[in-house]
C-alpha positions as CSV (number, residue, x, y, z in Angstrom):
1,M,124.8,82.5,208.6
2,D,122.8,84.3,205.8
3,A,124.5,85.6,202.7
4,K,124.6,89.2,203.8
5,T,126.3,88.3,207.1
6,L,128.8,86.1,205.2
7,F,129.5,89.0,202.8
8,T,130.0,91.4,205.7
9,K,132.4,88.9,207.5
10,V,134.4,88.4,204.3
11,V,134.8,92.2,203.9
12,Q,136.0,92.5,207.5
13,M,138.4,89.5,207.0
14,R,139.9,91.1,203.8
15,K,140.3,94.5,205.6
16,A,142.0,92.8,208.5
17,Q,144.3,90.9,206.1
18,K,145.3,94.1,204.3
19,E,145.9,95.8,207.6
20,Y,148.1,92.9,208.8
21,F,150.3,93.1,205.7
22,K,150.7,96.8,206.3
23,C,151.8,96.3,209.9
24,R,152.6,92.7,210.9
25,T,151.6,92.8,214.5
26,Q,150.5,89.8,216.6
27,A,147.2,91.6,217.4
28,N,146.4,91.9,213.7
29,L,147.4,88.4,213.0
30,R,145.1,87.1,215.8
31,I,142.2,89.1,214.2
32,C,142.9,87.7,210.8
33,K,143.1,84.2,212.0
34,A,139.9,84.4,214.0
35,L,138.0,85.8,211.0
36,E,139.5,83.3,208.6
37,A,138.5,80.5,211.1
38,E,134.9,81.8,211.2
39,I,134.7,81.9,207.3
40,D,136.2,78.4,207.1
41,R,133.6,77.0,209.5
42,E,130.8,78.7,207.5
43,I,132.2,77.2,204.3
44,E,132.4,73.7,205.9
45,R,128.8,74.1,207.2
46,V,127.4,75.0,203.8
47,N,129.5,72.3,202.2
48,S,127.9,69.7,204.4
49,I,124.4,70.9,203.5
50,I,124.7,71.3,199.8
51,P,125.6,68.1,197.7
52,P,128.5,68.4,195.4
53,P,127.8,68.9,191.8
54,K,127.6,65.7,189.7
55,Q,130.5,65.2,187.3
56,P,129.4,64.0,183.8
57,E,130.3,60.5,183.2
58,Q,133.2,60.2,180.7
59,K,133.0,57.5,178.0
60,N,135.8,55.2,177.5
61,L,137.5,56.1,174.2
62,F,139.3,52.7,173.8
63,T,136.4,50.3,173.9
64,D,133.5,49.7,171.6
């Protein structure tokens, strides 16, 4: 999924979530969950490709 598609999906997801909280129907909930699952899968896919950032090494303050 490219960045523009991801952005569009997130906009759709947020719109569906807002709609669900206005009127808590099963149909709205299913739409929200489907969009959230799609976004979650994309996040997992990208996380599997991009290595996590390196944490700086902390020095031990109590040894010389």
